[in-house]
C-alpha positions as CSV (number, residue, x, y, z in Angstrom):
1,M,0.0,0.1,-0.1
2,I,1.4,3.3,-1.0
3,G,-0.8,6.2,0.3
4,E,-4.2,4.9,-0.6
5,A,-3.1,2.8,-3.6
6,G,-2.6,-0.9,-3.4
7,V,0.1,-2.3,-5.6
8,L,-0.3,-5.9,-6.3
9,I,3.0,-7.8,-7.3
10,F,2.9,-11.2,-8.9
11,G,5.3,-13.6,-10.6
12,P,6.9,-16.9,-10.3
13,S,8.6,-18.3,-7.2
14,G,11.9,-16.5,-6.7
15,S,11.2,-13.7,-9.2
16,G,11.7,-11.0,-6.4
17,K,8.2,-10.3,-5.4
18,S,9.0,-9.8,-1.8
19,S,12.2,-7.9,-2.5
20,L,10.2,-5.5,-4.7
21,A,7.5,-5.0,-2.1
22,L,10.2,-4.1,0.4
23,A,12.1,-1.9,-1.8
24,L,8.8,0.0,-2.8
25,I,7.9,0.4,0.9
26,A,11.4,1.9,1.6
27,A,11.2,4.1,-1.5
28,A,7.8,5.4,-0.7
29,E,8.7,6.0,3.0
30,G,12.0,7.7,1.9
31,A,10.0,10.2,-0.3
32,G,7.7,10.9,2.7
33,F,4.8,8.7,1.8
34,F,2.8,6.3,4.0
35,A,3.5,2.8,3.0
36,R,2.7,-0.7,4.4
37,L,2.8,-4.3,3.6
38,V,-0.6,-5.9,3.1
39,G,0.6,-9.4,2.7
40,D,3.4,-11.7,1.3
41,D,2.9,-14.9,-0.6
42,R,-0.8,-15.5,0.2
43,I,-3.3,-12.8,-1.0
44,C,-6.9,-13.1,-0.9
45,M,-8.8,-11.0,-3.5
46,E,-12.3,-10.1,-3.9
47,C,-14.5,-7.5,-5.9
48,R,-16.2,-5.2,-3.6
49,G,-18.2,-2.2,-5.1
50,G,-16.3,-2.5,-8.4
51,R,-13.0,-2.3,-6.6
52,L,-10.4,-5.1,-6.0
53,I,-9.8,-5.5,-2.5
54,A,-6.5,-7.6,-1.4
55,R,-6.0,-9.0,2.0
56,G,-3.1,-10.6,3.6
57,H,-3.5,-14.2,4.9
58,P,-4.6,-14.1,8.4
59,S,-2.0,-16.6,9.8
60,I,0.8,-14.4,8.6
61,P,0.1,-10.8,9.1
62,G,3.0,-8.4,8.8
63,K,5.4,-11.2,7.8
64,I,7.6,-11.1,4.7
65,E,10.4,-13.3,3.6
66,R,13.8,-11.9,2.8
67,R,15.3,-14.6,0.7
68,G,18.4,-16.0,2.4
69,Q,17.6,-14.0,5.5
70,G,14.5,-15.4,6.9
71,I,11.0,-14.1,7.8
72,F,10.7,-10.8,9.3
73,E,7.8,-8.8,10.8
74,I,7.0,-5.3,9.7
75,P,4.1,-2.8,9.9
76,F,1.2,-3.8,7.8
77,L,-2.5,-3.1,6.9
78,A,-5.1,-5.8,6.8
79,E,-6.4,-4.9,3.3
80,A,-6.0,-2.4,0.4
81,V,-7.8,-1.4,-2.7
82,V,-5.6,-2.5,-5.6
83,R,-4.9,0.3,-8.1
84,L,-1.8,-1.1,-9.9
85,V,-0.8,-4.7,-10.9
86,V,3.0,-5.4,-11.4
87,S,4.2,-8.6,-13.0
88,L,7.8,-9.7,-12.5
89,G,8.8,-12.1,-15.2
90,G,11.1,-12.8,-18.1
91,G,14.8,-11.9,-18.1
92,Q,17.3,-11.1,-20.6
93,D,15.9,-13.9,-22.7
94,A,12.4,-12.8,-22.6
95,P,12.3,-9.0,-21.7
96,P,8.9,-7.2,-21.6
97,P,8.3,-5.3,-24.9
98,R,9.8,-2.0,-25.1
99,Y,6.7,-0.2,-26.1
100,P,3.8,-2.4,-25.0
101,D,0.6,-2.3,-26.7
102,E,-2.0,-0.2,-24.9
103,A,-4.4,-3.2,-24.8
104,E,-1.6,-5.1,-22.7
105,G,-1.5,-2.1,-20.2
106,H,-4.6,-3.6,-18.4
107,V,-5.5,-6.7,-16.7
108,V,-8.7,-8.1,-15.2
109,L,-8.8,-9.7,-11.9
110,A,-12.0,-10.9,-10.1
111,G,-13.9,-8.9,-12.6
112,V,-11.9,-5.5,-11.9
113,E,-10.0,-4.0,-14.8
114,L,-6.8,-2.6,-13.4
115,P,-3.5,-0.8,-14.8
116,F,-0.9,-3.4,-15.5
117,I,2.9,-3.2,-15.9
118,Q,5.4,-5.9,-16.5
119,L,8.9,-5.6,-15.4
120,R,12.0,-7.8,-15.9
121,Q,12.7,-9.9,-12.7
122,D,16.6,-9.5,-13.3
123,A,16.8,-5.7,-13.0
124,A,17.9,-4.1,-9.9
125,V,15.2,-4.2,-7.4
126,G,15.8,-0.5,-6.3
127,G,15.4,0.6,-10.0
128,L,12.2,-1.4,-10.2
129,A,10.8,0.3,-7.2
130,V,11.4,3.7,-8.6
131,A,9.9,2.7,-11.9
132,V,6.7,1.5,-10.3
133,L,6.5,4.7,-8.1
134,A,7.2,6.8,-11.3
135,D,4.3,5.0,-13.2
136,P,2.0,7.8,-14.3
137,R,-1.0,5.5,-13.6
138,L,0.0,5.2,-10.0
139,R,1.1,8.9,-9.8
140,G,-2.6,9.8,-11.0
141,K,-3.8,8.0,-7.8
142,L,-1.3,9.8,-5.6
143,P,-0.7,13.4,-7.1
144,R,2.1,14.2,-4.6
145,L,4.2,11.3,-6.1
146,A,4.5,13.2,-9.3
147,N,6.9,15.8,-7.7
148,A,8.7,13.4,-5.5
149,V,9.7,10.6,-7.7
150,Q,11.3,11.0,-11.1
151,S,11.0,8.6,-13.9
152,P,14.0,6.4,-14.6
153,S,15.8,7.2,-18.0
């Protein structure tokens, strides 16, 4: 959760979802914004009032794995309205398209259409966090981010 916008990250096991979530939280907080974990690994989703609501699994609230370091507890929120979906996948052999088709810029989850971006999982996680924060569709939900975070070149 960044401000009032939930960011749902998905990808294959080991792709860096938890690392990206931690980097996003750190980058947002470093820029002076409210940011919290909603969940790690197990996310429940439901459509409520035309919005996608994500909730962390009740048996692991506030817990997130740092690969190679173990499981840590961090501040969390019970649920969030998802405003952006990020997919981590591909690498040097299968990079996301340079100029994605506009039709590919959205995904439908639980009947809710949401902005979607695909990122390479082999990129530096700090750079990925800045790229997500700089995405104009997220900035549109959080106007203050437009001034605080610069788009990567």
